[in-house]
Biotite code that builds the C-alpha atoms (Angstrom):
import biotite.structure as struc

atoms = struc.array([
    struc.Atom([-1.097, -4.843, 6.189], chain_id="A", res_id=1, res_name="MET", atom_name="CA", element="C"),
    struc.Atom([-2.489, -7.560, 4.021], chain_id="A", res_id=2, res_name="TYR", atom_name="CA", element="C"),
    struc.Atom([-5.151, -7.733, 1.396], chain_id="A", res_id=3, res_name="VAL", atom_name="CA", element="C"),
    struc.Atom([-6.190, -11.155, 0.218], chain_id="A", res_id=4, res_name="PRO", atom_name="CA", element="C"),
    struc.Atom([-7.495, -9.888, -3.151], chain_id="A", res_id=5, res_name="GLU", atom_name="CA", element="C"),
    struc.Atom([-7.139, -6.240, -4.363], chain_id="A", res_id=6, res_name="ILE", atom_name="CA", element="C"),
    struc.Atom([-10.277, -6.064, -6.506], chain_id="A", res_id=7, res_name="LEU", atom_name="CA", element="C"),
    struc.Atom([-12.768, -7.120, -3.827], chain_id="A", res_id=8, res_name="SER", atom_name="CA", element="C"),
    struc.Atom([-11.344, -4.905, -1.096], chain_id="A", res_id=9, res_name="LEU", atom_name="CA", element="C"),
    struc.Atom([-13.900, -2.371, 0.236], chain_id="A", res_id=10, res_name="PRO", atom_name="CA", element="C"),
    struc.Atom([-12.614, 1.202, -0.039], chain_id="A", res_id=11, res_name="LEU", atom_name="CA", element="C"),
    struc.Atom([-13.665, 4.435, 1.636], chain_id="A", res_id=12, res_name="ALA", atom_name="CA", element="C"),
    struc.Atom([-14.872, 7.332, -0.395], chain_id="A", res_id=13, res_name="PRO", atom_name="CA", element="C"),
    struc.Atom([-12.369, 10.292, -0.328], chain_id="A", res_id=14, res_name="THR", atom_name="CA", element="C"),
    struc.Atom([-14.101, 12.737, -2.593], chain_id="A", res_id=15, res_name="GLY", atom_name="CA", element="C"),
    struc.Atom([-13.516, 14.082, -6.121], chain_id="A", res_id=16, res_name="PRO", atom_name="CA", element="C"),
    struc.Atom([-9.896, 14.150, -7.584], chain_id="A", res_id=17, res_name="ALA", atom_name="CA", element="C"),
    struc.Atom([-10.503, 17.744, -8.609], chain_id="A", res_id=18, res_name="ASP", atom_name="CA", element="C"),
    struc.Atom([-12.605, 19.749, -6.048], chain_id="A", res_id=19, res_name="GLU", atom_name="CA", element="C"),
    struc.Atom([-13.822, 22.152, -8.857], chain_id="A", res_id=20, res_name="SER", atom_name="CA", element="C"),
    struc.Atom([-15.404, 19.136, -10.737], chain_id="A", res_id=21, res_name="GLU", atom_name="CA", element="C"),
    struc.Atom([-17.333, 17.418, -7.854], chain_id="A", res_id=22, res_name="PRO", atom_name="CA", element="C"),
    struc.Atom([-19.319, 15.287, -10.178], chain_id="A", res_id=23, res_name="GLY", atom_name="CA", element="C"),
    struc.Atom([-16.592, 13.342, -11.904], chain_id="A", res_id=24, res_name="GLN", atom_name="CA", element="C"),
    struc.Atom([-13.408, 11.379, -10.969], chain_id="A", res_id=25, res_name="ALA", atom_name="CA", element="C"),
    struc.Atom([-14.653, 10.383, -7.696], chain_id="A", res_id=26, res_name="LEU", atom_name="CA", element="C"),
    struc.Atom([-12.042, 8.677, -5.570], chain_id="A", res_id=27, res_name="THR", atom_name="CA", element="C"),
    struc.Atom([-11.792, 6.089, -2.751], chain_id="A", res_id=28, res_name="SER", atom_name="CA", element="C"),
    struc.Atom([-9.032, 4.632, -0.732], chain_id="A", res_id=29, res_name="ASN", atom_name="CA", element="C"),
    struc.Atom([-7.700, 2.058, 1.663], chain_id="A", res_id=30, res_name="PHE", atom_name="CA", element="C"),
    struc.Atom([-4.484, 2.803, 3.672], chain_id="A", res_id=31, res_name="THR", atom_name="CA", element="C"),
    struc.Atom([-2.256, -0.228, 4.446], chain_id="A", res_id=32, res_name="LEU", atom_name="CA", element="C"),
    struc.Atom([0.604, 1.798, 5.992], chain_id="A", res_id=33, res_name="MET", atom_name="CA", element="C"),
    struc.Atom([1.145, 5.478, 6.823], chain_id="A", res_id=34, res_name="ASP", atom_name="CA", element="C"),
    struc.Atom([4.180, 6.535, 8.932], chain_id="A", res_id=35, res_name="ASP", atom_name="CA", element="C"),
    struc.Atom([3.736, 10.182, 8.191], chain_id="A", res_id=36, res_name="GLY", atom_name="CA", element="C"),
    struc.Atom([6.377, 10.005, 5.252], chain_id="A", res_id=37, res_name="GLU", atom_name="CA", element="C"),
    struc.Atom([5.544, 6.902, 3.443], chain_id="A", res_id=38, res_name="VAL", atom_name="CA", element="C"),
    struc.Atom([2.078, 5.710, 2.628], chain_id="A", res_id=39, res_name="GLN", atom_name="CA", element="C"),
    struc.Atom([0.919, 2.399, 1.082], chain_id="A", res_id=40, res_name="VAL", atom_name="CA", element="C"),
    struc.Atom([-2.523, 1.697, 0.002], chain_id="A", res_id=41, res_name="GLY", atom_name="CA", element="C"),
    struc.Atom([-5.087, 0.858, -2.609], chain_id="A", res_id=42, res_name="VAL", atom_name="CA", element="C"),
    struc.Atom([-6.948, 3.609, -4.562], chain_id="A", res_id=43, res_name="TRP", atom_name="CA", element="C"),
    struc.Atom([-9.802, 3.743, -6.975], chain_id="A", res_id=44, res_name="GLU", atom_name="CA", element="C"),
    struc.Atom([-11.067, 6.591, -9.263], chain_id="A", res_id=45, res_name="CYS", atom_name="CA", element="C"),
    struc.Atom([-14.205, 6.739, -11.468], chain_id="A", res_id=46, res_name="SER", atom_name="CA", element="C"),
    struc.Atom([-14.098, 8.201, -14.951], chain_id="A", res_id=47, res_name="PRO", atom_name="CA", element="C"),
    struc.Atom([-13.155, 11.839, -15.301], chain_id="A", res_id=48, res_name="GLY", atom_name="CA", element="C"),
    struc.Atom([-10.231, 14.301, -16.121], chain_id="A", res_id=49, res_name="THR", atom_name="CA", element="C"),
    struc.Atom([-8.080, 16.325, -13.690], chain_id="A", res_id=50, res_name="TRP", atom_name="CA", element="C"),
    struc.Atom([-4.771, 18.033, -13.630], chain_id="A", res_id=51, res_name="VAL", atom_name="CA", element="C"),
    struc.Atom([-2.061, 16.826, -11.143], chain_id="A", res_id=52, res_name="ARG", atom_name="CA", element="C"),
    struc.Atom([0.421, 19.508, -10.469], chain_id="A", res_id=53, res_name="ASP", atom_name="CA", element="C"),
    struc.Atom([4.032, 18.752, -9.525], chain_id="A", res_id=54, res_name="GLY", atom_name="CA", element="C"),
    struc.Atom([3.492, 17.550, -6.044], chain_id="A", res_id=55, res_name="VAL", atom_name="CA", element="C"),
    struc.Atom([6.464, 16.883, -3.654], chain_id="A", res_id=56, res_name="ASP", atom_name="CA", element="C"),
    struc.Atom([6.559, 13.097, -3.490], chain_id="A", res_id=57, res_name="PHE", atom_name="CA", element="C"),
    struc.Atom([7.465, 10.066, -5.528], chain_id="A", res_id=58, res_name="ASP", atom_name="CA", element="C"),
    struc.Atom([4.805, 7.629, -6.248], chain_id="A", res_id=59, res_name="GLU", atom_name="CA", element="C"),
    struc.Atom([4.948, 4.200, -7.627], chain_id="A", res_id=60, res_name="THR", atom_name="CA", element="C"),
    struc.Atom([1.624, 2.377, -8.674], chain_id="A", res_id=61, res_name="MET", atom_name="CA", element="C"),
    struc.Atom([0.458, -0.765, -10.139], chain_id="A", res_id=62, res_name="PHE", atom_name="CA", element="C"),
    struc.Atom([-2.668, -0.737, -12.229], chain_id="A", res_id=63, res_name="ILE", atom_name="CA", element="C"),
    struc.Atom([-4.911, -3.590, -11.103], chain_id="A", res_id=64, res_name="ALA", atom_name="CA", element="C"),
    struc.Atom([-7.992, -2.785, -13.202], chain_id="A", res_id=65, res_name="SER", atom_name="CA", element="C"),
    struc.Atom([-9.408, -0.108, -15.418], chain_id="A", res_id=66, res_name="GLY", atom_name="CA", element="C"),
    struc.Atom([-7.815, 2.169, -18.021], chain_id="A", res_id=67, res_name="ARG", atom_name="CA", element="C"),
    struc.Atom([-6.591, 5.788, -17.914], chain_id="A", res_id=68, res_name="ALA", atom_name="CA", element="C"),
    struc.Atom([-4.522, 8.188, -20.104], chain_id="A", res_id=69, res_name="THR", atom_name="CA", element="C"),
    struc.Atom([-1.789, 10.333, -18.495], chain_id="A", res_id=70, res_name="VAL", atom_name="CA", element="C"),
    struc.Atom([-0.774, 13.233, -20.605], chain_id="A", res_id=71, res_name="THR", atom_name="CA", element="C"),
    struc.Atom([2.598, 15.030, -19.879], chain_id="A", res_id=72, res_name="HIS", atom_name="CA", element="C"),
    struc.Atom([4.935, 17.328, -21.547], chain_id="A", res_id=73, res_name="GLU", atom_name="CA", element="C"),
    struc.Atom([6.515, 14.589, -23.630], chain_id="A", res_id=74, res_name="ARG", atom_name="CA", element="C"),
    struc.Atom([3.475, 12.633, -24.677], chain_id="A", res_id=75, res_name="GLY", atom_name="CA", element="C"),
    struc.Atom([1.047, 10.109, -23.164], chain_id="A", res_id=76, res_name="GLU", atom_name="CA", element="C"),
    struc.Atom([1.011, 7.095, -20.964], chain_id="A", res_id=77, res_name="TYR", atom_name="CA", element="C"),
    struc.Atom([-1.647, 4.512, -21.426], chain_id="A", res_id=78, res_name="ASP", atom_name="CA", element="C"),
    struc.Atom([-2.413, 2.756, -18.090], chain_id="A", res_id=79, res_name="LEU", atom_name="CA", element="C"),
    struc.Atom([-4.060, -0.614, -18.290], chain_id="A", res_id=80, res_name="THR", atom_name="CA", element="C"),
    struc.Atom([-4.120, -3.651, -16.022], chain_id="A", res_id=81, res_name="PRO", atom_name="CA", element="C"),
    struc.Atom([-0.525, -4.764, -15.504], chain_id="A", res_id=82, res_name="GLY", atom_name="CA", element="C"),
    struc.Atom([0.993, -1.290, -15.960], chain_id="A", res_id=83, res_name="THR", atom_name="CA", element="C"),
    struc.Atom([3.641, -0.550, -13.304], chain_id="A", res_id=84, res_name="ASN", atom_name="CA", element="C"),
    struc.Atom([4.957, 2.980, -13.273], chain_id="A", res_id=85, res_name="TRP", atom_name="CA", element="C"),
    struc.Atom([6.707, 5.700, -11.272], chain_id="A", res_id=86, res_name="VAL", atom_name="CA", element="C"),
    struc.Atom([5.545, 9.290, -11.209], chain_id="A", res_id=87, res_name="LYS", atom_name="CA", element="C"),
    struc.Atom([8.454, 11.269, -9.607], chain_id="A", res_id=88, res_name="PRO", atom_name="CA", element="C"),
    struc.Atom([8.052, 14.419, -7.633], chain_id="A", res_id=89, res_name="ARG", atom_name="CA", element="C"),
    struc.Atom([7.792, 17.705, -9.348], chain_id="A", res_id=90, res_name="GLY", atom_name="CA", element="C"),
    struc.Atom([6.193, 16.134, -12.502], chain_id="A", res_id=91, res_name="TRP", atom_name="CA", element="C"),
    struc.Atom([2.817, 17.627, -13.651], chain_id="A", res_id=92, res_name="PRO", atom_name="CA", element="C"),
    struc.Atom([0.519, 15.692, -15.638], chain_id="A", res_id=93, res_name="CYS", atom_name="CA", element="C"),
    struc.Atom([-3.167, 15.345, -16.613], chain_id="A", res_id=94, res_name="THR", atom_name="CA", element="C"),
    struc.Atom([-5.254, 12.255, -15.819], chain_id="A", res_id=95, res_name="TRP", atom_name="CA", element="C"),
    struc.Atom([-8.207, 11.087, -18.013], chain_id="A", res_id=96, res_name="THR", atom_name="CA", element="C"),
    struc.Atom([-9.871, 7.940, -16.435], chain_id="A", res_id=97, res_name="VAL", atom_name="CA", element="C"),
    struc.Atom([-11.758, 6.086, -19.137], chain_id="A", res_id=98, res_name="HIS", atom_name="CA", element="C"),
    struc.Atom([-12.806, 3.044, -17.091], chain_id="A", res_id=99, res_name="GLN", atom_name="CA", element="C"),
    struc.Atom([-12.739, 3.131, -13.346], chain_id="A", res_id=100, res_name="ALA", atom_name="CA", element="C"),
    struc.Atom([-9.005, 2.607, -12.268], chain_id="A", res_id=101, res_name="VAL", atom_name="CA", element="C"),
    struc.Atom([-7.971, 0.618, -9.067], chain_id="A", res_id=102, res_name="ARG", atom_name="CA", element="C"),
    struc.Atom([-4.275, 0.637, -8.198], chain_id="A", res_id=103, res_name="LYS", atom_name="CA", element="C"),
    struc.Atom([-1.870, -0.340, -5.420], chain_id="A", res_id=104, res_name="MET", atom_name="CA", element="C"),
    struc.Atom([0.366, 2.734, -4.593], chain_id="A", res_id=105, res_name="TYR", atom_name="CA", element="C"),
    struc.Atom([3.397, 3.669, -2.613], chain_id="A", res_id=106, res_name="VAL", atom_name="CA", element="C"),
    struc.Atom([3.927, 7.347, -1.853], chain_id="A", res_id=107, res_name="ILE", atom_name="CA", element="C"),
    struc.Atom([7.291, 8.571, -0.580], chain_id="A", res_id=108, res_name="ASP", atom_name="CA", element="C"),
    struc.Atom([7.269, 12.098, 0.894], chain_id="A", res_id=109, res_name="GLY", atom_name="CA", element="C"),
    struc.Atom([10.778, 11.966, 2.241], chain_id="A", res_id=110, res_name="ARG", atom_name="CA", element="C"),
    struc.Atom([13.043, 14.850, 1.135], chain_id="A", res_id=111, res_name="PRO", atom_name="CA", element="C"),
    struc.Atom([14.692, 13.890, -2.054], chain_id="A", res_id=112, res_name="ASN", atom_name="CA", element="C"),
    struc.Atom([15.953, 14.920, -5.420], chain_id="A", res_id=113, res_name="GLY", atom_name="CA", element="C"),
    struc.Atom([13.995, 14.569, -8.767], chain_id="A", res_id=114, res_name="THR", atom_name="CA", element="C"),
    struc.Atom([14.312, 11.768, -11.258], chain_id="A", res_id=115, res_name="ALA", atom_name="CA", element="C"),
    struc.Atom([12.729, 11.012, -14.607], chain_id="A", res_id=116, res_name="PRO", atom_name="CA", element="C"),
    struc.Atom([9.434, 8.871, -14.710], chain_id="A", res_id=117, res_name="PRO", atom_name="CA", element="C"),
    struc.Atom([9.392, 5.250, -15.722], chain_id="A", res_id=118, res_name="ASP", atom_name="CA", element="C"),
    struc.Atom([6.685, 3.041, -17.169], chain_id="A", res_id=119, res_name="LEU", atom_name="CA", element="C"),
    struc.Atom([6.495, -0.726, -17.536], chain_id="A", res_id=120, res_name="LEU", atom_name="CA", element="C"),
    struc.Atom([3.508, -1.413, -19.845], chain_id="A", res_id=121, res_name="ALA", atom_name="CA", element="C"),
    struc.Atom([2.795, -4.906, -18.634], chain_id="A", res_id=122, res_name="ASN", atom_name="CA", element="C"),
    struc.Atom([4.419, -6.439, -15.567], chain_id="A", res_id=123, res_name="ALA", atom_name="CA", element="C"),
    struc.Atom([2.608, -9.696, -16.164], chain_id="A", res_id=124, res_name="TYR", atom_name="CA", element="C"),
    struc.Atom([4.732, -10.641, -19.204], chain_id="A", res_id=125, res_name="ILE", atom_name="CA", element="C"),
    struc.Atom([7.905, -8.533, -18.686], chain_id="A", res_id=126, res_name="TRP", atom_name="CA", element="C"),
    struc.Atom([10.949, -10.700, -19.367], chain_id="A", res_id=127, res_name="ASP", atom_name="CA", element="C"),
    struc.Atom([12.816, -10.741, -16.122], chain_id="A", res_id=128, res_name="VAL", atom_name="CA", element="C"),
    struc.Atom([15.466, -13.237, -17.241], chain_id="A", res_id=129, res_name="GLY", atom_name="CA", element="C"),
    struc.Atom([16.610, -16.741, -16.258], chain_id="A", res_id=130, res_name="THR", atom_name="CA", element="C"),
    struc.Atom([15.969, -17.903, -12.778], chain_id="A", res_id=131, res_name="ARG", atom_name="CA", element="C"),
    struc.Atom([18.836, -19.106, -10.596], chain_id="A", res_id=132, res_name="VAL", atom_name="CA", element="C"),
    struc.Atom([18.866, -21.332, -7.397], chain_id="A", res_id=133, res_name="SER", atom_name="CA", element="C"),
    struc.Atom([18.110, -19.526, -4.209], chain_id="A", res_id=134, res_name="HIS", atom_name="CA", element="C"),
    struc.Atom([21.286, -19.308, -2.142], chain_id="A", res_id=135, res_name="PRO", atom_name="CA", element="C"),
    struc.Atom([19.670, -20.453, 1.195], chain_id="A", res_id=136, res_name="LYS", atom_name="CA", element="C"),
    struc.Atom([16.731, -22.908, 0.433], chain_id="A", res_id=137, res_name="PRO", atom_name="CA", element="C"),
    struc.Atom([14.944, -24.527, 3.348], chain_id="A", res_id=138, res_name="LEU", atom_name="CA", element="C"),
    struc.Atom([13.199, -27.112, 1.087], chain_id="A", res_id=139, res_name="ALA", atom_name="CA", element="C"),
    struc.Atom([13.476, -28.018, -2.543], chain_id="A", res_id=140, res_name="GLY", atom_name="CA", element="C"),
    struc.Atom([15.355, -26.054, -5.048], chain_id="A", res_id=141, res_name="ASP", atom_name="CA", element="C"),
    struc.Atom([13.474, -22.745, -5.510], chain_id="A", res_id=142, res_name="PRO", atom_name="CA", element="C"),
    struc.Atom([14.853, -20.794, -8.457], chain_id="A", res_id=143, res_name="LYS", atom_name="CA", element="C"),
    struc.Atom([14.264, -17.084, -8.526], chain_id="A", res_id=144, res_name="GLN", atom_name="CA", element="C"),
    struc.Atom([15.045, -13.946, -10.441], chain_id="A", res_id=145, res_name="ILE", atom_name="CA", element="C"),
    struc.Atom([14.676, -10.247, -9.704], chain_id="A", res_id=146, res_name="LEU", atom_name="CA", element="C"),
    struc.Atom([14.664, -7.398, -12.237], chain_id="A", res_id=147, res_name="ARG", atom_name="CA", element="C"),
    struc.Atom([14.804, -3.814, -11.098], chain_id="A", res_id=148, res_name="GLU", atom_name="CA", element="C"),
    struc.Atom([12.743, -1.305, -13.001], chain_id="A", res_id=149, res_name="GLN", atom_name="CA", element="C"),
    struc.Atom([13.475, 1.919, -11.160], chain_id="A", res_id=150, res_name="TRP", atom_name="CA", element="C"),
    struc.Atom([15.858, 2.726, -8.408], chain_id="A", res_id=151, res_name="VAL", atom_name="CA", element="C"),
    struc.Atom([16.096, 6.190, -7.005], chain_id="A", res_id=152, res_name="HIS", atom_name="CA", element="C"),
    struc.Atom([15.466, 8.318, -3.839], chain_id="A", res_id=153, res_name="ASN", atom_name="CA", element="C"),
    struc.Atom([15.476, 5.393, -1.473], chain_id="A", res_id=154, res_name="GLY", atom_name="CA", element="C"),
    struc.Atom([12.952, 3.421, -3.552], chain_id="A", res_id=155, res_name="LEU", atom_name="CA", element="C"),
    struc.Atom([13.506, 0.310, -5.625], chain_id="A", res_id=156, res_name="GLU", atom_name="CA", element="C"),
    struc.Atom([10.762, -0.980, -7.874], chain_id="A", res_id=157, res_name="VAL", atom_name="CA", element="C"),
    struc.Atom([10.797, -4.127, -9.930], chain_id="A", res_id=158, res_name="GLY", atom_name="CA", element="C"),
    struc.Atom([9.423, -7.638, -10.678], chain_id="A", res_id=159, res_name="VAL", atom_name="CA", element="C"),
    struc.Atom([10.389, -10.904, -8.840], chain_id="A", res_id=160, res_name="TRP", atom_name="CA", element="C"),
    struc.Atom([9.748, -14.401, -9.841], chain_id="A", res_id=161, res_name="GLU", atom_name="CA", element="C"),
    struc.Atom([10.341, -17.700, -7.988], chain_id="A", res_id=162, res_name="CYS", atom_name="CA", element="C"),
    struc.Atom([9.728, -21.492, -8.539], chain_id="A", res_id=163, res_name="GLU", atom_name="CA", element="C"),
    struc.Atom([8.248, -23.741, -5.935], chain_id="A", res_id=164, res_name="PRO", atom_name="CA", element="C"),
    struc.Atom([10.382, -24.386, -2.789], chain_id="A", res_id=165, res_name="GLY", atom_name="CA", element="C"),
    struc.Atom([10.916, -22.835, 0.606], chain_id="A", res_id=166, res_name="SER", atom_name="CA", element="C"),
    struc.Atom([13.346, -20.274, 1.940], chain_id="A", res_id=167, res_name="PHE", atom_name="CA", element="C"),
    struc.Atom([13.748, -17.675, 4.657], chain_id="A", res_id=168, res_name="GLY", atom_name="CA", element="C"),
    struc.Atom([12.957, -14.045, 4.491], chain_id="A", res_id=169, res_name="ILE", atom_name="CA", element="C"),
    struc.Atom([14.190, -11.042, 6.456], chain_id="A", res_id=170, res_name="SER", atom_name="CA", element="C"),
    struc.Atom([13.638, -7.318, 5.855], chain_id="A", res_id=171, res_name="ARG", atom_name="CA", element="C"),
    struc.Atom([16.913, -5.818, 6.810], chain_id="A", res_id=172, res_name="ASP", atom_name="CA", element="C"),
    struc.Atom([16.894, -2.061, 6.412], chain_id="A", res_id=173, res_name="GLY", atom_name="CA", element="C"),
    struc.Atom([13.822, -1.691, 4.223], chain_id="A", res_id=174, res_name="TYR", atom_name="CA", element="C"),
    struc.Atom([9.964, -2.077, 4.089], chain_id="A", res_id=175, res_name="ASP", atom_name="CA", element="C"),
    struc.Atom([8.540, -3.875, 1.124], chain_id="A", res_id=176, res_name="GLU", atom_name="CA", element="C"),
    struc.Atom([5.095, -3.623, -0.494], chain_id="A", res_id=177, res_name="ALA", atom_name="CA", element="C"),
    struc.Atom([4.187, -6.264, -2.923], chain_id="A", res_id=178, res_name="MET", atom_name="CA", element="C"),
    struc.Atom([1.341, -7.371, -5.273], chain_id="A", res_id=179, res_name="MET", atom_name="CA", element="C"),
    struc.Atom([1.134, -10.824, -6.436], chain_id="A", res_id=180, res_name="ILE", atom_name="CA", element="C"),
    struc.Atom([0.649, -11.249, -10.251], chain_id="A", res_id=181, res_name="LEU", atom_name="CA", element="C"),
    struc.Atom([0.435, -15.045, -10.547], chain_id="A", res_id=182, res_name="GLY", atom_name="CA", element="C"),
    struc.Atom([1.139, -18.369, -8.768], chain_id="A", res_id=183, res_name="GLY", atom_name="CA", element="C"),
    struc.Atom([0.627, -19.350, -5.111], chain_id="A", res_id=184, res_name="ALA", atom_name="CA", element="C"),
    struc.Atom([2.617, -19.140, -1.855], chain_id="A", res_id=185, res_name="ALA", atom_name="CA", element="C"),
    struc.Atom([2.378, -18.747, 1.788], chain_id="A", res_id=186, res_name="THR", atom_name="CA", element="C"),
    struc.Atom([4.517, -16.515, 4.003], chain_id="A", res_id=187, res_name="MET", atom_name="CA", element="C"),
    struc.Atom([4.902, -17.293, 7.687], chain_id="A", res_id=188, res_name="THR", atom_name="CA", element="C"),
    struc.Atom([6.130, -14.772, 10.153], chain_id="A", res_id=189, res_name="ALA", atom_name="CA", element="C"),
    struc.Atom([8.069, -15.859, 13.182], chain_id="A", res_id=190, res_name="THR", atom_name="CA", element="C"),
    struc.Atom([5.111, -14.906, 15.363], chain_id="A", res_id=191, res_name="ASN", atom_name="CA", element="C"),
    struc.Atom([3.172, -17.630, 13.503], chain_id="A", res_id=192, res_name="GLY", atom_name="CA", element="C"),
    struc.Atom([0.976, -15.359, 11.350], chain_id="A", res_id=193, res_name="GLN", atom_name="CA", element="C"),
    struc.Atom([0.392, -16.822, 7.951], chain_id="A", res_id=194, res_name="ILE", atom_name="CA", element="C"),
    struc.Atom([-0.349, -14.935, 4.677], chain_id="A", res_id=195, res_name="PHE", atom_name="CA", element="C"),
    struc.Atom([-1.878, -16.677, 1.771], chain_id="A", res_id=196, res_name="SER", atom_name="CA", element="C"),
    struc.Atom([-0.728, -15.203, -1.463], chain_id="A", res_id=197, res_name="LEU", atom_name="CA", element="C"),
    struc.Atom([-2.303, -15.613, -4.888], chain_id="A", res_id=198, res_name="ARG", atom_name="CA", element="C"),
    struc.Atom([-2.907, -13.234, -7.789], chain_id="A", res_id=199, res_name="ALA", atom_name="CA", element="C"),
    struc.Atom([-4.333, -10.061, -6.551], chain_id="A", res_id=200, res_name="GLY", atom_name="CA", element="C"),
    struc.Atom([-2.892, -10.341, -2.935], chain_id="A", res_id=201, res_name="SER", atom_name="CA", element="C"),
    struc.Atom([-1.208, -7.327, -1.497], chain_id="A", res_id=202, res_name="VAL", atom_name="CA", element="C"),
    struc.Atom([1.219, -7.423, 1.419], chain_id="A", res_id=203, res_name="LEU", atom_name="CA", element="C"),
    struc.Atom([3.408, -5.003, 3.197], chain_id="A", res_id=204, res_name="VAL", atom_name="CA", element="C"),
    struc.Atom([6.352, -6.501, 5.129], chain_id="A", res_id=205, res_name="THR", atom_name="CA", element="C"),
    struc.Atom([7.997, -3.929, 7.449], chain_id="A", res_id=206, res_name="PRO", atom_name="CA", element="C"),
    struc.Atom([11.634, -3.401, 8.280], chain_id="A", res_id=207, res_name="GLN", atom_name="CA", element="C"),
    struc.Atom([12.731, -6.163, 10.777], chain_id="A", res_id=208, res_name="GLY", atom_name="CA", element="C"),
    struc.Atom([10.104, -8.711, 9.457], chain_id="A", res_id=209, res_name="PHE", atom_name="CA", element="C"),
    struc.Atom([11.445, -12.245, 9.688], chain_id="A", res_id=210, res_name="VAL", atom_name="CA", element="C"),
    struc.Atom([9.772, -15.417, 8.392], chain_id="A", res_id=211, res_name="GLY", atom_name="CA", element="C"),
    struc.Atom([9.843, -17.867, 5.541], chain_id="A", res_id=212, res_name="TYR", atom_name="CA", element="C"),
    struc.Atom([8.254, -18.540, 2.066], chain_id="A", res_id=213, res_name="TRP", atom_name="CA", element="C"),
    struc.Atom([6.695, -21.718, 0.820], chain_id="A", res_id=214, res_name="ILE", atom_name="CA", element="C"),
    struc.Atom([6.026, -21.262, -2.893], chain_id="A", res_id=215, res_name="VAL", atom_name="CA", element="C"),
    struc.Atom([3.635, -23.941, -4.229], chain_id="A", res_id=216, res_name="THR", atom_name="CA", element="C"),
    struc.Atom([3.078, -22.546, -7.723], chain_id="A", res_id=217, res_name="GLU", atom_name="CA", element="C"),
    struc.Atom([5.661, -20.430, -9.624], chain_id="A", res_id=218, res_name="THR", atom_name="CA", element="C"),
    struc.Atom([5.167, -16.984, -8.210], chain_id="A", res_id=219, res_name="LEU", atom_name="CA", element="C"),
    struc.Atom([5.548, -13.375, -9.871], chain_id="A", res_id=220, res_name="ARG", atom_name="CA", element="C"),
    struc.Atom([5.136, -10.223, -7.935], chain_id="A", res_id=221, res_name="LYS", atom_name="CA", element="C"),
    struc.Atom([5.691, -6.537, -8.464], chain_id="A", res_id=222, res_name="VAL", atom_name="CA", element="C"),
    struc.Atom([7.454, -5.018, -5.511], chain_id="A", res_id=223, res_name="TYR", atom_name="CA", element="C"),
    struc.Atom([8.451, -1.628, -4.014], chain_id="A", res_id=224, res_name="VAL", atom_name="CA", element="C"),
    struc.Atom([11.300, -1.518, -1.493], chain_id="A", res_id=225, res_name="LYS", atom_name="CA", element="C"),
    struc.Atom([11.502, 1.476, 0.831], chain_id="A", res_id=226, res_name="VAL", atom_name="CA", element="C"),
    struc.Atom([15.024, 1.833, 2.143], chain_id="A", res_id=227, res_name="MET", atom_name="CA", element="C"),
    struc.Atom([15.253, 2.996, 5.610], chain_id="A", res_id=228, res_name="ARG", atom_name="CA", element="C"),
])
């Protein structure tokens, strides 16, 4: 459940986004996690246009490369590298991919109610606020800040930033999918597995995961918590 760099990850072809238009909007995918209700992965689509009906799942996605326009009943969303957005269940829209799009996604198909969509145009430069000292550092004085973007239906989406230092990590009651936007760190699990994290790295830490961070360069990530 670890991808060192999202843009160089080989994906498997999955066919056209619209079966009635087999020559355009060709998709490919790589699944990091799938428990039958929640899926996390990397998806890519070539240029083309298709209609997405109001499907029965929430989806949050971070655009890593490419450009697309999503048209909906209230207007348009411009999706470019850095866009982090949530497409809630029951929300029809039309996709027009101008340049091949690659994204990290989290799909949540658990029974839930509806909520409005939310779009963050550029997570790389979003003002997340003033960092404060971590409450339980292991080394140094790592200062961190978390800013929520969208919280609903057992999902929490946002951006987190942290200065150099070390501190423990435990996933108590939730899974977390993250993509690193900048900086450098390692995450070490209690079983000794080490994940090297830099811009473009994708990692899923499941419920019950325990380990520690060592942040060597101020780190920023987008994250999705899946509450269990």
